[in-house]
MARBATI-812171 format. One record per residue (C-alpha): y, z, x. Coordinates in nm, 3 decimals, decimal comma, always signed. Layout:
BEGIN
((Y; Z; X))
...
END
This chain:
BEGIN
((+2,538; -4,703; -1,260))
((+2,428; -4,396; -1,075))
((+2,620; -4,085; -1,198))
((+2,508; -3,701; -1,311))
((+2,604; -3,522; -1,594))
((+2,866; -3,281; -1,569))
((+2,654; -2,973; -1,580))
((+2,495; -3,053; -1,270))
((+2,847; -3,116; -1,079))
((+2,933; -2,815; -1,176))
((+2,637; -2,630; -1,121))
((+2,671; -2,766; -0,741))
((+3,040; -2,657; -0,731))
((+2,937; -2,305; -0,843))
((+2,641; -2,262; -0,576))
((+2,870; -2,402; -0,281))
((+3,152; -2,137; -0,387))
((+2,945; -1,850; -0,456))
((+2,744; -1,914; -0,098))
((+3,152; -1,975; +0,113))
((+3,200; -1,637; -0,047))
((+2,881; -1,418; +0,038))
((+2,846; -1,586; +0,357))
((+3,218; -1,500; +0,468))
((+3,150; -1,112; +0,581))
((+2,940; -1,229; +0,834))
((+3,283; -1,364; +1,006))
((+3,382; -0,986; +1,035))
((+3,174; -0,832; +1,315))
((+3,139; -0,466; +1,270))
((+3,378; -0,201; +1,467))
((+3,235; +0,059; +1,687))
((+3,342; +0,378; +1,563))
((+3,352; +0,788; +1,660))
((+3,303; +0,991; +1,370))
((+3,464; +1,390; +1,397))
((+3,393; +1,642; +1,162))
((+3,389; +2,023; +1,170))
((+3,041; +2,156; +1,169))
((+3,157; +2,490; +0,943))
((+3,481; +2,403; +0,728))
((+3,345; +2,060; +0,676))
((+3,749; +1,936; +0,737))
((+3,954; +1,825; +1,008))
((+4,292; +1,947; +0,954))
((+4,625; +1,739; +1,029))
((+4,642; +1,942; +1,391))
((+4,325; +1,842; +1,524))
((+4,399; +1,515; +1,421))
((+4,732; +1,516; +1,587))
((+4,521; +1,684; +1,896))
((+4,278; +1,405; +1,914))
((+4,525; +1,122; +1,899))
((+4,733; +1,259; +2,194))
((+4,410; +1,348; +2,418))
((+4,308; +0,956; +2,362))
((+4,632; +0,803; +2,445))
((+4,669; +1,054; +2,718))
((+4,355; +0,919; +2,884))
((+4,453; +0,556; +2,825))
((+4,159; +0,472; +2,527))
((+4,334; +0,230; +2,270))
((+4,258; +0,288; +1,919))
((+4,203; -0,002; +1,712))
((+4,227; +0,185; +1,360))
((+4,202; +0,576; +1,235))
((+4,082; +0,664; +0,914))
((+4,072; +0,980; +0,738))
((+3,825; +1,043; +0,395))
((+3,938; +1,391; +0,332))
((+3,690; +1,566; +0,564))
((+3,623; +1,369; +0,808))
((+3,825; +1,143; +1,115))
((+3,633; +0,793; +1,168))
((+3,799; +0,584; +1,502))
((+3,736; +0,211; +1,518))
((+3,755; +0,052; +1,867))
((+3,765; -0,289; +1,978))
((+3,433; -0,251; +2,227))
((+3,131; -0,020; +2,258))
((+3,282; +0,075; +2,607))
((+3,579; +0,205; +2,465))
((+3,371; +0,422; +2,192))
((+3,181; +0,537; +2,484))
((+3,462; +0,679; +2,644))
((+3,636; +0,798; +2,403))
((+3,317; +0,996; +2,262))
((+3,262; +1,134; +2,604))
((+3,620; +1,240; +2,622))
((+3,608; +1,464; +2,297))
((+3,304; +1,598; +2,299))
((+3,433; +1,784; +2,654))
((+3,812; +1,858; +2,510))
((+3,699; +1,943; +2,142))
((+3,572; +2,326; +2,030))
((+3,204; +2,344; +1,968))
((+3,307; +2,372; +1,609))
((+3,334; +1,988; +1,598))
((+3,054; +1,737; +1,585))
((+3,132; +1,389; +1,770))
((+2,905; +1,108; +1,599))
((+2,903; +0,733; +1,714))
((+2,843; +0,451; +1,478))
((+2,913; +0,113; +1,381))
((+3,131; +0,076; +1,068))
((+3,174; -0,292; +0,886))
((+3,526; -0,441; +0,907))
((+3,472; -0,647; +0,579))
((+3,800; -0,705; +0,382))
((+3,805; -0,455; +0,060))
((+3,846; -0,779; -0,202))
((+3,494; -0,865; -0,065))
((+3,331; -0,533; -0,026))
((+3,462; -0,483; -0,420))
((+3,209; -0,790; -0,523))
((+2,950; -0,622; -0,261))
((+2,977; -0,889; -0,032))
((+2,817; -0,732; +0,276))
((+2,741; -0,916; +0,646))
((+2,303; -0,954; +0,713))
((+2,179; -0,644; +0,863))
((+2,038; -0,719; +1,205))
((+1,756; -0,589; +1,360))
((+1,681; -0,394; +1,655))
((+1,690; -0,675; +1,907))
((+2,006; -0,788; +1,780))
((+2,222; -0,506; +1,656))
((+2,095; -0,237; +1,936))
((+1,954; +0,070; +1,772))
((+1,672; +0,311; +1,882))
((+1,305; +0,292; +1,900))
((+1,065; +0,582; +1,863))
((+0,735; +0,613; +1,955))
((+0,608; +0,950; +1,752))
((+0,274; +1,154; +1,765))
((+0,106; +1,361; +1,523))
((-0,052; +1,681; +1,611))
((-0,374; +1,616; +1,463))
((-0,481; +2,026; +1,563))
((-0,192; +2,130; +1,360))
((-0,385; +1,955; +1,069))
((-0,667; +2,177; +1,074))
((-0,485; +2,461; +1,091))
((-0,244; +2,382; +0,798))
((-0,547; +2,358; +0,594))
((-0,715; +2,630; +0,696))
((-0,387; +2,814; +0,588))
((-0,390; +2,670; +0,270))
((-0,774; +2,787; +0,227))
((-0,670; +3,134; +0,320))
((-0,415; +3,154; +0,069))
((-0,636; +2,978; -0,201))
((-0,898; +3,243; -0,127))
((-0,678; +3,496; -0,213))
((-0,586; +3,384; -0,506))
((-0,953; +3,300; -0,656))
((-1,129; +3,640; -0,559))
((-0,833; +3,810; -0,682))
((-0,839; +3,642; -1,028))
((-1,233; +3,676; -0,997))
((-1,165; +4,096; -0,880))
((-1,378; +4,058; -0,605))
((-1,287; +4,343; -0,379))
((-1,218; +4,212; -0,018))
((-1,099; +4,393; +0,295))
((-0,930; +4,099; +0,468))
((-0,904; +3,692; +0,480))
((-0,789; +3,558; +0,745))
((-0,769; +3,247; +0,934))
((-0,955; +3,167; +1,205))
((-0,860; +2,833; +1,398))
((-0,949; +2,547; +1,165))
((-1,192; +2,846; +0,977))
((-1,125; +3,096; +0,749))
((-1,321; +3,440; +0,766))
((-1,329; +3,680; +0,464))
((-1,471; +4,029; +0,564))
((-1,584; +4,273; +0,275))
((-1,762; +4,640; +0,263))
((-2,073; +4,534; +0,103))
((-2,311; +4,259; +0,124))
((-2,300; +4,200; -0,260))
((-1,988; +4,106; -0,260))
((-2,002; +3,876; -0,015))
((-2,271; +3,706; -0,202))
((-2,094; +3,710; -0,494))
((-1,761; +3,564; -0,312))
((-1,967; +3,284; -0,151))
((-2,139; +3,172; -0,455))
((-1,851; +3,161; -0,599))
((-1,625; +2,982; -0,374))
((-1,926; +2,735; -0,304))
((-1,883; +2,621; -0,650))
((-1,491; +2,612; -0,612))
((-1,457; +2,395; -0,260))
((-1,829; +2,205; -0,322))
((-1,846; +1,941; -0,057))
((-1,537; +2,047; +0,105))
((-1,632; +2,350; +0,272))
((-1,954; +2,488; +0,495))
((-1,988; +2,881; +0,452))
((-2,208; +3,114; +0,692))
((-2,274; +3,435; +0,636))
((-2,301; +3,736; +0,915))
((-2,246; +4,087; +0,977))
((-2,042; +4,274; +1,220))
((-2,069; +4,679; +1,247))
((-2,062; +4,784; +0,878))
((-1,863; +4,503; +0,770))
((-1,987; +4,210; +0,592))
((-1,825; +3,827; +0,704))
((-1,803; +3,495; +0,534))
((-1,701; +3,241; +0,721))
((-1,603; +2,881; +0,566))
((-1,574; +2,601; +0,798))
((-1,404; +2,265; +0,702))
((-1,669; +1,970; +0,712))
((-1,547; +1,699; +0,897))
((-1,501; +1,469; +0,675))
((-1,280; +1,627; +0,516))
((-1,131; +1,693; +0,810))
((-1,101; +1,378; +0,896))
((-0,973; +1,288; +0,533))
((-0,695; +1,528; +0,558))
((-0,546; +1,421; +0,892))
((-0,553; +1,021; +0,679))
((-0,391; +1,187; +0,464))
((-0,107; +1,410; +0,669))
((-0,043; +1,056; +0,881))
((+0,077; +0,902; +0,553))
((+0,232; +1,140; +0,441))
((+0,429; +1,187; +0,746))
((+0,489; +0,799; +0,701))
((+0,643; +0,860; +0,372))
((+0,854; +1,134; +0,459))
((+1,021; +0,943; +0,803))
((+1,086; +0,698; +0,537))
((+1,280; +0,931; +0,321))
((+1,448; +1,090; +0,562))
((+1,582; +0,741; +0,760))
((+1,684; +0,622; +0,378))
((+1,915; +0,995; +0,406))
((+2,046; +0,875; +0,703))
((+2,162; +0,540; +0,542))
((+1,947; +0,285; +0,836))
((+1,965; -0,049; +0,674))
((+1,593; -0,209; +0,722))
((+1,420; +0,054; +0,952))
((+1,071; -0,048; +1,093))
((+0,835; +0,260; +1,048))
((+0,429; +0,191; +1,050))
((+0,150; +0,315; +1,213))
((-0,005; +0,297; +1,545))
((-0,353; +0,367; +1,607))
((-0,500; +0,683; +1,463))
((-0,238; +0,965; +1,547))
((+0,090; +0,729; +1,602))
((+0,365; +0,602; +1,436))
((+0,684; +0,371; +1,540))
((+1,009; +0,388; +1,440))
((+1,284; +0,203; +1,491))
((+1,623; +0,207; +1,375))
((+1,894; -0,044; +1,433))
((+2,210; +0,009; +1,471))
((+2,192; +0,392; +1,526))
((+2,421; +0,510; +1,807))
((+2,351; +0,868; +1,788))
((+1,998; +0,941; +1,910))
((+2,065; +1,304; +1,934))
((+2,113; +1,338; +1,527))
((+1,838; +1,091; +1,467))
((+1,570; +1,241; +1,649))
((+1,737; +1,600; +1,484))
((+1,663; +1,421; +1,153))
((+1,329; +1,286; +1,221))
((+1,146; +1,518; +1,420))
((+1,206; +1,836; +1,214))
((+0,931; +2,025; +1,044))
((+1,156; +2,228; +0,767))
((+1,034; +2,361; +0,428))
((+1,084; +2,726; +0,238))
((+0,877; +3,020; +0,119))
((+0,991; +3,241; -0,154))
((+0,829; +3,618; -0,097))
((+0,852; +3,921; -0,286))
((+1,010; +4,223; -0,035))
((+0,776; +4,499; +0,003))
((+1,008; +4,769; -0,080))
((+0,756; +5,060; -0,087))
((+0,776; +5,062; +0,346))
((+0,988; +5,100; +0,580))
((+1,073; +4,750; +0,807))
((+1,247; +4,950; +1,050))
((+0,935; +5,170; +1,086))
((+0,682; +4,866; +1,144))
((+0,888; +4,712; +1,404))
((+0,905; +5,032; +1,569))
((+0,568; +5,096; +1,564))
((+0,396; +4,788; +1,548))
((+0,220; +4,889; +1,263))
((+0,244; +4,665; +0,974))
((+0,077; +4,742; +0,601))
((-0,223; +4,499; +0,532))
((-0,073; +4,279; +0,250))
((+0,296; +4,266; +0,459))
((+0,444; +4,044; +0,707))
((+0,700; +4,167; +0,910))
((+1,033; +3,895; +0,927))
((+1,335; +3,917; +1,069))
((+1,695; +3,836; +0,917))
((+1,958; +3,658; +1,072))
((+2,167; +3,936; +1,154))
((+1,808; +4,073; +1,350))
((+1,750; +4,286; +1,098))
((+1,353; +4,307; +1,018))
((+1,269; +4,291; +0,658))
((+0,885; +4,336; +0,521))
((+0,770; +4,074; +0,288))
((+0,444; +4,024; +0,111))
((+0,161; +3,796; +0,236))
((+0,130; +3,637; -0,095))
((+0,335; +3,364; -0,151))
((+0,523; +3,314; -0,492))
((+0,672; +2,913; -0,448))
((+0,636; +2,698; -0,134))
((+0,882; +2,420; -0,045))
((+0,593; +2,157; -0,152))
((+0,711; +2,189; -0,535))
((+1,088; +2,114; -0,440))
((+1,180; +1,761; -0,575))
((+1,576; +1,745; -0,480))
((+1,835; +1,950; -0,302))
((+2,195; +1,939; -0,253))
((+2,382; +2,124; -0,053))
((+2,776; +2,253; -0,161))
((+2,959; +2,559; -0,221))
((+2,804; +2,894; -0,415))
((+3,088; +3,017; -0,618))
((+3,036; +3,350; -0,603))
((+3,042; +3,442; -0,272))
((+3,258; +3,102; -0,141))
((+2,987; +3,028; +0,127))
((+2,749; +2,720; +0,170))
((+2,473; +2,673; -0,052))
((+2,150; +2,474; -0,101))
((+2,121; +2,384; -0,513))
((+1,772; +2,326; -0,562))
((+1,552; +2,166; -0,830))
((+1,177; +2,222; -0,848))
((+0,938; +1,982; -1,042))
((+0,748; +2,099; -1,334))
((+0,470; +2,280; -1,182))
((+0,718; +2,457; -0,970))
((+0,932; +2,536; -1,260))
((+0,638; +2,685; -1,443))
((+0,497; +2,889; -1,143))
((+0,858; +3,011; -1,038))
((+0,931; +3,114; -1,381))
((+0,646; +3,315; -1,449))
((+0,618; +3,491; -1,117))
((+1,026; +3,555; -1,162))
((+0,981; +3,694; -1,457))
((+0,717; +3,933; -1,394))
((+0,950; +4,071; -1,093))
((+1,275; +4,074; -1,248))
((+1,440; +4,376; -1,083))
((+1,299; +4,337; -0,740))
((+1,427; +4,180; -0,438))
((+1,287; +3,838; -0,311))
((+1,293; +3,656; +0,061))
((+1,383; +3,306; +0,134))
((+1,195; +3,241; +0,459))
((+1,283; +2,923; +0,616))
((+1,033; +2,780; +0,839))
((+1,092; +2,515; +1,107))
((+0,805; +2,354; +1,338))
((+0,918; +2,192; +1,664))
((+0,699; +2,020; +1,917))
((+0,846; +1,924; +2,265))
((+0,668; +1,766; +2,605))
((+0,678; +1,985; +2,863))
((+0,554; +2,002; +3,251))
((+0,300; +2,276; +3,323))
((+0,088; +2,258; +3,681))
((+0,200; +1,928; +3,745))
((+0,085; +1,830; +3,394))
((+0,270; +1,713; +3,076))
((+0,167; +1,912; +2,802))
((+0,267; +1,961; +2,469))
((+0,429; +2,313; +2,303))
((+0,458; +2,380; +1,939))
((+0,709; +2,629; +1,854))
((+0,715; +2,771; +1,494))
((+1,046; +2,996; +1,369))
((+1,035; +3,140; +1,088))
((+1,334; +3,375; +0,979))
((+1,469; +3,506; +0,620))
((+1,835; +3,327; +0,551))
((+1,848; +3,516; +0,221))
((+1,716; +3,836; +0,038))
((+1,859; +3,855; -0,331))
((+1,731; +4,101; -0,658))
((+1,605; +3,886; -0,903))
((+1,849; +3,949; -1,177))
((+1,654; +3,694; -1,453))
((+1,387; +3,445; -1,517))
((+1,478; +3,197; -1,241))
((+1,352; +2,800; -1,373))
((+1,360; +2,467; -1,277))
((+1,695; +2,468; -1,105))
((+1,878; +2,800; -0,889))
((+2,061; +2,798; -0,516))
((+1,977; +2,957; -0,206))
((+2,241; +3,111; +0,035))
((+2,316; +3,304; +0,341))
((+2,331; +2,956; +0,532))
((+2,563; +2,979; +0,883))
((+2,763; +2,618; +0,830))
((+2,782; +2,353; +0,560))
((+2,670; +2,120; +0,788))
((+2,359; +2,338; +0,820))
((+2,312; +2,332; +0,459))
((+2,348; +1,942; +0,440))
((+2,070; +1,921; +0,687))
((+1,834; +2,153; +0,493))
((+1,895; +1,979; +0,195))
((+1,809; +1,632; +0,337))
((+1,475; +1,768; +0,445))
((+1,376; +1,945; +0,136))
((+1,470; +1,625; -0,047))
((+1,302; +1,385; +0,153))
((+0,982; +1,604; +0,180))
((+0,811; +1,857; +0,489))
((+0,617; +1,697; +0,726))
((+0,260; +1,729; +0,711))
((+0,204; +1,778; +1,084))
((+0,449; +1,849; +1,371))
((+0,548; +1,475; +1,568))
((+0,677; +1,505; +1,903))
((+0,827; +1,185; +2,042))
((+0,635; +1,036; +2,319))
((+0,851; +0,755; +2,358))
((+1,204; +0,650; +2,345))
((+1,392; +0,335; +2,383))
((+1,750; +0,258; +2,316))
((+1,873; -0,085; +2,328))
((+2,205; -0,118; +2,398))
((+2,484; -0,315; +2,176))
((+2,549; -0,519; +2,461))
((+2,208; -0,637; +2,490))
((+2,190; -0,712; +2,167))
((+2,464; -0,906; +2,163))
((+2,390; -1,114; +2,444))
((+2,042; -1,210; +2,205))
((+2,296; -1,258; +1,937))
((+2,481; -1,541; +2,157))
((+2,187; -1,697; +2,298))
((+2,052; -1,718; +1,912))
((+2,369; -1,869; +1,805))
((+2,359; -2,088; +2,060))
((+2,027; -2,218; +2,009))
((+2,144; -2,297; +1,641))
((+2,451; -2,493; +1,742))
((+2,281; -2,720; +1,988))
((+2,013; -2,800; +1,724))
((+2,253; -2,885; +1,481))
((+2,491; -3,089; +1,673))
((+2,203; -3,315; +1,778))
((+2,077; -3,378; +1,494))
((+2,456; -3,443; +1,317))
((+2,482; -3,673; +1,640))
((+2,200; -3,877; +1,556))
((+2,209; -3,902; +1,177))
((+2,569; -4,011; +1,205))
((+2,461; -4,272; +1,416))
((+2,107; -4,371; +1,255))
((+2,234; -4,368; +0,891))
((+2,626; -4,414; +0,976))
((+2,799; -4,355; +0,595))
((+2,435; -4,195; +0,459))
((+2,413; -3,968; +0,798))
((+2,738; -3,855; +0,711))
((+2,624; -3,734; +0,371))
((+2,306; -3,587; +0,514))
((+2,561; -3,385; +0,783))
((+2,740; -3,237; +0,490))
((+2,444; -3,096; +0,313))
((+2,288; -2,969; +0,645))
((+2,654; -2,776; +0,704))
((+2,607; -2,667; +0,351))
((+2,206; -2,536; +0,393))
((+2,304; -2,289; +0,696))
((+2,601; -2,185; +0,467))
((+2,344; -2,122; +0,188))
((+2,056; -1,974; +0,407))
((+2,342; -1,729; +0,573))
((+2,481; -1,652; +0,196))
((+2,105; -1,579; +0,059))
((+1,997; -1,343; +0,345))
((+2,370; -1,189; +0,321))
((+2,267; -1,084; -0,064))
((+1,937; -0,976; -0,003))
((+2,069; -0,795; +0,275))
((+1,771; -0,911; +0,480))
((+1,721; -0,827; +0,834))
((+1,783; -1,121; +1,116))
((+1,578; -1,061; +1,422))
((+1,504; -1,346; +1,699))
((+1,200; -1,468; +1,539))
((+1,426; -1,490; +1,213))
((+1,716; -1,691; +1,450))
((+1,385; -1,918; +1,551))
((+1,293; -1,991; +1,207))
((+1,652; -2,099; +1,134))
((+1,632; -2,346; +1,410))
((+1,335; -2,524; +1,252))
((+1,482; -2,516; +0,935))
((+1,785; -2,723; +1,089))
((+1,567; -2,957; +1,221))
((+1,319; -2,965; +0,860))
((+1,605; -3,009; +0,660))
((+1,726; -3,354; +0,730))
((+1,359; -3,465; +0,664))
((+1,397; -3,485; +0,302))
((+1,717; -3,709; +0,357))
((+1,531; -3,902; +0,643))
((+1,237; -3,998; +0,371))
((+1,527; -4,095; +0,078))
((+1,724; -4,298; +0,317))
((+1,452; -4,488; +0,464))
((+1,287; -4,551; +0,108))
((+1,677; -4,687; +0,019))
((+1,654; -4,931; +0,336))
((+1,289; -5,017; +0,191))
((+1,407; -5,121; -0,130))
((+1,734; -5,322; +0,019))
((+1,531; -5,501; +0,245))
((+1,298; -5,579; -0,063))
((+1,620; -5,765; -0,218))
((+1,693; -5,489; -0,492))
((+2,050; -5,437; -0,537))
((+2,237; -5,137; -0,368))
((+2,264; -4,926; -0,697))
((+1,899; -4,980; -0,747))
((+1,788; -4,876; -0,457))
((+1,980; -4,597; -0,458))
((+1,762; -4,475; -0,764))
((+1,471; -4,603; -0,627))
((+1,449; -4,388; -0,295))
((+1,538; -4,059; -0,439))
((+1,267; -4,131; -0,729))
((+0,978; -4,235; -0,479))
((+1,046; -4,048; -0,184))
((+1,049; -3,721; -0,431))
((+0,659; -3,667; -0,489))
((+0,644; -3,695; -0,085))
((+0,947; -3,453; +0,001))
((+0,784; -3,221; -0,277))
((+0,414; -3,235; -0,118))
((+0,569; -3,151; +0,252))
((+0,791; -2,894; +0,161))
((+0,517; -2,688; -0,051))
((+0,247; -2,675; +0,256))
((+0,533; -2,579; +0,456))
((+0,609; -2,294; +0,213))
((+0,258; -2,206; +0,164))
((+0,226; -2,138; +0,516))
((+0,546; -1,949; +0,506))
((+0,409; -1,697; +0,243))
((+0,069; -1,687; +0,420))
((+0,268; -1,593; +0,746))
((+0,473; -1,336; +0,527))
((+0,164; -1,157; +0,393))
((+0,011; -1,150; +0,688))
((+0,218; -1,077; +0,994))
((+0,370; -0,804; +1,117))
((+0,752; -0,686; +1,136))
((+0,895; -0,998; +1,360))
((+0,638; -1,275; +1,181))
((+0,772; -1,167; +0,852))
((+1,119; -1,224; +0,977))
((+1,027; -1,571; +1,126))
((+0,862; -1,661; +0,750))
((+1,160; -1,534; +0,540))
((+1,394; -1,723; +0,709))
((+1,174; -2,027; +0,708))
((+1,116; -1,982; +0,314))
((+1,460; -1,971; +0,242))
((+1,527; -2,252; +0,431))
((+1,278; -2,481; +0,315))
((+1,424; -2,395; -0,072))
((+1,741; -2,442; +0,032))
((+1,725; -2,769; +0,213))
((+1,504; -2,954; -0,086))
((+1,846; -2,844; -0,308))
((+2,086; -2,995; -0,056))
((+1,868; -3,282; +0,033))
((+1,780; -3,358; -0,341))
((+2,092; -3,247; -0,531))
((+2,398; -3,199; -0,300))
((+2,306; -3,567; -0,117))
((+2,269; -3,729; -0,424))
((+2,599; -3,602; -0,637))
((+2,787; -3,744; -0,303))
((+2,649; -4,029; -0,305))
((+2,681; -4,085; -0,699))
((+3,073; -3,996; -0,626))
((+3,090; -4,252; -0,362))
((+2,909; -4,549; -0,508))
((+2,792; -4,487; -0,828))
((+3,092; -4,624; -0,985))
((+3,101; -4,966; -0,790))
((+2,917; -5,224; -1,020))
((+3,026; -5,492; -0,821))
((+2,851; -5,302; -0,499))
((+2,725; -5,544; -0,207))
((+2,613; -5,357; +0,059))
((+2,573; -4,994; +0,178))
((+2,674; -4,865; +0,503))
((+2,303; -4,712; +0,583))
END
């Protein structure tokens, strides 16, 4: 008698049911959608929605479905051609206050989404998307480091009460000017102790001025450049997470470049806007003792102040000393200010930032404070027949307010033009500032049609390999071959279900791993069935042959699969993105095939032959 205990049958049934349910979402393809939002009020009213429907109907564009979540309108279409056409029409027809974005939305039924059943994530080669090659401006790293030392020198010298005329950045070095040699030498000795090994100091005299120059050592500069590159990669990952892209690829290429692949992203303008922006905030006290209009008119700005401009064009003098920078921000969210009803960003500081801000605001209650929004953009332009990069740094005062009370960990800033700007600023602050500006040196868009073509070819390769194996097994092993075919079919279903549950990314190499798994999945059945046939030829009874076939083939099956699994693990550990995808599907396929070959086929054969006491022959 060959029979399983009841719990094994129950386990197999549960696994099959779970696999079927979690593989179902892949039968529902994603719909191309157009999203419409109002960039100021953040809400699309009913009149606008009726206007949009009338415009598209008048142009003969069929809408598959229409959804409205209370703020933005989402239109589903049957094809990307209809989606692109609708987007072009709406961008021209709607006022500038409306933003039109492209996206892909899942068509999974609500009951599947309720149990978190989602389709597999598809890679760039299958789903389409955008590929960016971004170059980090390494020259700006040296400038940023020198700017940081400039601010630190002022603080150190002020705390030690060493008199100086000015501290200025000269390229990637810092110059400190003194009235007398004694002050310069005292400052040199102090700074050498503070920055031992990081900076090289030299002295010179220009007229009556004694100058101390600090140059950043080459080792320190190289270390800062490597750190800036890694920080930019981390920041890009945070920003991509905020964009909601599934399984992006963000990795270093060479010494100063980063590859970013965003599967499924169709609105490349939005992606470029978020990825390339370098935005941060600075909080400075307002110089209330001097007239900013006079400083603008004469061009004479007080030594300890800087001239900025508010968004309405009015000049404002802010102190050079920075109260707090955006480096201490660990969270930010956008919303509506209750006192003004305008767009606002609510900021949370980390522990160190909260202590610093609490102290400086407590010391300056009643004074005006300005919030400076700093954005750096880099673009490649043509000059004299050559492509050169231009870096533009814009600084504007977005808010001036009087410090009414001691501020702590959480506060808000206002003065933003729209809720969209507030959302973008909150996203950039939340994800962190780039350590150095970057420019996009290469951009490639993989269209959904090409991805669909890759999917069809990969699907056909799986079907052809699957069908050939089914035919061979049915002809060669008869009834037992049909049992193996059932297990092979379940093997594919479980692989898809596991990839969907893990939300792993399927790429063309991943499909290759599945095709290989289809061929390998029957190996275990072949070993078992050949062992059963051998036992029958040796004169054993059918029931004993089944028992011996499964028992004696187990060690061989385990050895063969474990060695292949080790190879797949090594490929995953040392391979790059596409190789990892191949290794993942191969590993999952090996584990699933062992389950289906050893347990599922045995369960079916037990139910078919196990209770037949007078069994004389097997259809094998």
